[in-house]
Structure formats: C-alpha cells, structure tokens
C-alpha positions in Angstrom: 1.5 -38.4 56.3 -1.0 -36.8 59.1 -4.7 -36.2 58.1 -7.2 -34.7 60.7 -11.1 -34.7 60.0 -13.0 -31.6 61.1 -13.6 -33.1 64.7 -9.7 -33.5 65.5 -8.0 -30.9 67.8 -4.5 -29.2 67.0 -1.9 -28.1 68.8 -1.5 -24.4 68.5 1.9 -23.7 66.4 1.9 -20.1 68.7 1.4 -20.9 72.2 1.1 -24.7 72.3 -2.5 -24.7 73.2 -4.5 -27.7 72.1 -7.3 -25.9 69.5 -10.5 -27.5 67.4 -9.9 -27.4 64.1 -13.3 -25.4 63.5 -12.4 -23.0 66.1 -8.4 -22.7 65.1 -9.4 -19.4 63.1 -11.1 -17.6 65.3 -8.1 -18.6 67.8 -5.3 -17.2 65.8 -6.7 -13.9 65.0 -8.2 -13.2 68.6 -5.3 -14.7 70.7 -2.2 -14.0 67.5 -3.2 -11.1 65.8 -3.1 -13.2 62.5 -5.6 -11.2 59.7 -7.5 -13.0 56.9 -7.5 -12.2 53.3 -10.2 -11.3 51.7 -9.3 -12.8 48.4 -8.5 -16.1 49.4 -9.3 -16.7 53.2 -6.1 -17.2 54.4 -4.6 -16.3 57.8 -0.9 -14.3 58.0 0.5 -12.5 60.2 0.7 -8.3 59.3 4.1 -8.1 58.5 3.6 -10.9 55.6 0.0 -9.8 54.4 1.6 -7.1 51.9 4.0 -9.7 50.6 1.3 -12.3 50.3 -1.0 -9.7 48.1 1.5 -8.5 46.1 2.3 -11.7 45.1 -0.2 -14.0 44.6 -3.6 -11.4 44.3 -1.6 -9.4 41.6 -3.7 -6.5 42.0 -2.8 -2.9 42.1 -4.9 -2.7 45.7 -2.4 -3.0 48.2 -3.1 -2.7 51.9 -2.9 0.7 52.7 -6.4 1.0 50.7 -8.0 -2.1 52.7 -10.0 -1.7 55.8 -10.2 -4.9 58.3 -12.7 -5.4 60.9 -11.0 -5.2 64.1 -11.1 -8.6 66.3 -11.2 -6.9 69.2 -14.1 -4.6 68.8 -15.0 -5.2 64.7 -13.8 -1.4 64.3 -12.8 -1.1 60.8 -9.1 -0.1 60.2 -6.7 0.3 57.9 -4.2 -1.6 57.4 -1.4 0.3 58.5 -3.2 1.8 61.1 -3.9 -1.6 62.1 -1.0 -2.7 64.2 -1.2 1.0 66.1 -5.2 0.1 66.4 -4.7 -3.5 68.3 -1.3 -1.8 70.9 -3.2 1.4 72.2 -6.6 0.5 72.2 -6.8 -3.5 73.2 -3.5 -3.3 75.1 -1.5 -5.6 72.4 1.9 -6.4 72.8 4.4 -6.5 69.9 6.9 -9.7 69.8 10.5 -8.2 69.7 11.8 -11.4 67.7 8.7 -12.2 65.1 7.0 -8.6 65.5 3.9 -10.8 65.7 1.1 -8.8 67.8 -0.8 -10.9 70.3 -3.0 -9.9 73.8 -0.3 -8.8 76.4 -1.8 -11.4 78.4 -0.4 -14.2 76.0 2.8 -12.8 75.1 4.8 -14.5 77.5 2.9 -18.0 76.6 3.9 -17.3 72.9 7.4 -16.0 73.7 8.2 -19.6 75.3 6.0 -21.7 72.8 7.4 -19.7 69.6 11.0 -18.8 70.7 12.3 -20.8 73.8 12.3 -17.3 75.0 11.6 -16.5 78.7 10.4 -13.7 81.3 12.8 -12.2 83.5 11.1 -11.1 86.8 13.0 -8.3 87.6 12.8 -6.3 84.2 10.1 -8.2 82.4 12.4 -8.7 79.6 12.5 -11.7 77.6 15.9 -13.6 77.3 17.1 -17.3 75.6 19.1 -17.6 78.2 17.3 -16.2 81.3 19.5 -17.7 83.9 22.9 -15.7 82.2 20.7 -12.7 82.1 19.6 -12.6 85.6 23.3 -13.3 87.1 25.1 -10.5 84.5 22.4 -7.9 84.9 20.8 -8.6 87.5 23.2 -10.3 89.7 20.2 -13.2 90.4 20.2 -16.4 90.2 17.0 -19.2 90.1 16.9 -22.0 93.0 17.2 -25.3 90.9 14.4 -27.0 93.4 12.5 -24.5 94.8 12.6 -21.5 92.2 12.7 -19.1 94.5 15.4 -15.6 93.6 18.5 -15.2 95.3 21.7 -13.3 94.7 24.6 -15.2 93.0 26.3 -14.4 96.2 23.6 -16.3 98.5 22.9 -19.5 96.2 25.2 -22.3 97.1 24.1 -20.9 101.1 20.6 -21.1 100.0 21.0 -24.7 98.9 23.2 -26.0 101.4 20.6 -24.5 104.2 17.0 -25.4 102.9 17.9 -28.1 100.9 20.9 -30.0 102.4 23.1 -29.6 99.1 26.7 -29.9 100.0 30.0 -28.0 98.7 32.4 -29.8 96.6 35.8 -29.2 97.9 37.4 -28.9 94.8 35.4 -26.9 92.8 33.0 -24.9 95.3 30.1 -26.2 93.6 27.1 -26.8 95.5 25.8 -30.6 94.9 22.8 -32.7 95.4 23.8 -35.3 98.1 22.5 -38.1 95.8 24.7 -37.2 93.6 27.5 -36.3 95.1 29.6 -39.8 94.8 29.4 -39.6 91.0 30.2 -35.6 91.1 33.7 -36.4 92.9 34.5 -39.4 90.2 34.6 -36.0 87.1 37.6 -35.0 89.7 39.0 -38.4 90.0 38.5 -38.9 93.8 36.9 -42.0 95.0 34.7 -42.7 99.0 36.1 -43.4 102.2 34.0 -46.6 103.1 35.0 -46.1 106.6 34.7 -42.1 107.0 32.4 -41.4 103.7 35.2 -38.5 102.8 36.9 -38.0 99.3 40.2 -38.7 98.5 42.0 -39.0 95.1 42.1 -42.7 93.5 45.8 -43.3 94.2 45.3 -42.0 98.1 42.8 -44.0 99.0 44.8 -46.5 100.3 47.4 -44.5 102.5 44.7 -42.8 103.8 42.7 -46.0 105.2 45.9 -47.1 106.9 46.9 -43.9 108.1 43.2 -43.0 109.7 41.7 -46.2 110.0 44.6 -49.1 110.2 42.4 -50.4 107.3 43.8 -52.4 104.0 41.9 -53.3 100.7 42.0 -57.2 100.1 43.5 -56.7 96.3 41.3 -60.0 95.4 37.9 -59.3 96.9 38.3 -55.3 97.9 37.1 -55.8 101.7 38.4 -54.0 103.9 40.3 -55.7 107.1 42.9 -54.4 109.8 46.0 -54.4 107.8 47.2 -57.3 110.5 44.3 -59.5 109.6 44.8 -59.1 106.1 47.1 -61.7 105.1 45.6 -64.4 106.9 42.4 -63.7 104.8 44.4 -64.0 101.4 45.4 -67.7 102.6 42.5 -69.1 104.0 39.9 -66.6 101.4 41.6 -66.8 98.4 44.4 -69.6 99.3 47.2 -67.4 98.5 51.2 -68.6 100.0 53.8 -66.7 101.3 56.9 -66.5 99.7 59.7 -68.6 102.0 62.3 -66.1 101.2 60.6 -62.2 101.6 57.1 -63.1 102.5 55.1 -62.3 100.0 51.6 -63.4 99.3 51.3 -65.1 95.7 48.5 -67.8 94.1 50.0 -71.2 94.4 50.3 -70.9 90.3 52.3 -67.8 90.0 54.7 -68.3 93.4 56.9 -70.5 91.2 57.4 -67.5 89.2 57.9 -64.7 91.7 61.0 -67.0 93.4 62.7 -67.5 90.0 62.3 -63.7 88.9 62.5 -62.4 92.3 65.2 -64.5 94.3 67.1 -66.6 91.8 65.5 -70.0 92.1 65.6 -72.6 89.4 63.3 -75.3 87.9 64.4 -79.0 88.3 65.4 -80.1 85.2 63.5 -83.6 86.0 60.4 -82.5 87.7 60.1 -79.1 87.8 60.0 -78.3 91.6 61.5 -75.1 91.8 64.9 -73.9 94.9 67.0 -72.1 95.5 70.7 -73.6 94.2 72.0 -74.9 96.9 69.0 -77.0 97.8 68.8 -77.7 94.0 71.8 -79.9 93.8 71.0 -82.3 96.9 67.5 -82.5 95.5 68.7 -83.7 92.1 71.5 -85.8 93.9 68.9 -87.2 96.4 65.9 -87.8 93.9 66.8 -88.0 90.2 70.3 -89.8 90.7 69.2 -93.3 90.0 66.3 -92.3 87.6 
C-alpha cells in the first residue's frame, strides 16, 4: 500500500499531470470541471453528483435545487445549468467518451491520458485507432519517421526518397534498411553474401553458382570459387575423396559410403573396406597364415 504526505506530488488520473497534494482539489475543479459536494467535501464528475447525493446523503434535496460557484467566474449557477454555463461562457468542451467537461485547451490531454484517444488534425475528432481513421476517412497516413502527413498512395515514395527506406520485393511494404534482413526472413528469404540480393533458402546455392561461380562450404559456410571448394574441404576439414565417384566424406564416414553406395565389403579379419575382387586377394595375401 502506498502512503502519501502533504509534501508529496500525485499524478492526476485524468491528464497525467503531476500535482502537489494541496493543489489537487483546485486542479480537478479548474482543469477538469469536477464539482465539490457541500455536505461531505468530496469531488465528483458533474453527471455522477446526482447519484452521490441520493445514495449517500439520503435527502429530498436534489442537485436541481443546488447552486454551485462556477470555477471560472465564481457565479452561482444551478446544477442543471452548470454544464451549459461552462460550455457557453467559458469555452469548455465535453468528452464524447465519459462526458467530462474540461477547458477546451485540456481536452486533447484528457482524451489521451484517460482514453488513449488521439486527435485527428484533419477533422479534429478523437480516435482510438487514428491511423485507421486517417486512411479510411481521409486517405492520409502519418510518416513513422518524421510525423509528416502524406496520402496513403504517396507514403511509400516519401519513405524511400526522404528516409532511404527499401521496398520489399515480396509484399511491397517499405522497410527500414537496418531491419531488411530480418524482414526478408519472414518471407523465407536469405541474403546473398556476394551481391546482397535476397533469395529463397533452397535457391541461394543455385544463385551463388550461376551468378557468382561460388559454392558454400558445408562445414564452415565460407564461400569459395567452385573449382577450389574440394581442395579447401580436403585441407581444412581433412575430408577424403571417394575412389569410385569422387565425393568427399570424412574418413570415418567413407567406409560407410563405400559399403552403402558401391557395394564394398569389410574384411572380416581386419575391417578394411574393399571391393569384392580386391578383398579376396587381400584376405589370401594378408590373412592366409594367421
């Protein structure tokens, strides 16, 4: 539980402004049109005051019979005329959501702090989804970089020309250069290390070979000229070349490859892998006396 002293400041729940506790009552009446109950000194939004009087003070006297001192000019005004007085004589505005009366200059702050509504600069209305309203009703949108208003048709060229955005070739949305790589991954595309173009993952190897004569090492993912890749794999990763088809495999996997792909067999005495013809000679010459 939070405890406050008279020296503390509190945040107004209507507009978010930080107000010293001794000044809070004045702030709520002057800035937000609250009224003070003369029986219990509590503050209320005008449209809730009638309910408060009837429920908690159990009196036949209704707000119709009560006059309030106007927070702006101190004139005594009947309750039923109070809102009209503020609207006409003091240029107050009424919130369309909660019907609170507040000075017109504070309405935008109230709509934002209390209801998360924003003001449309075209028609001056307030909307929760301002971007949707601007697009559907006015054909406008707001630039996320500079806040400039532009037509929905021109925003792409504005972002490209003014903020160096790049248009995605897949969805045609403007994308900030710094996040283009991540955006393209959403479409299953990866960046070519040579030309920085984007290609579907399973098409990148074909592009590298056809456009750049490059291949990616399957072990370390470095790029090499296609003619030198095998030599790199042999030297860097100690792979060996299949004597039958030339494919590269690690030494530990080459025996498996020879057996599964070329029908080689293992010597039952020493485990060496050979084709059938050589295996017979190997067993005769190497193991006939053992």
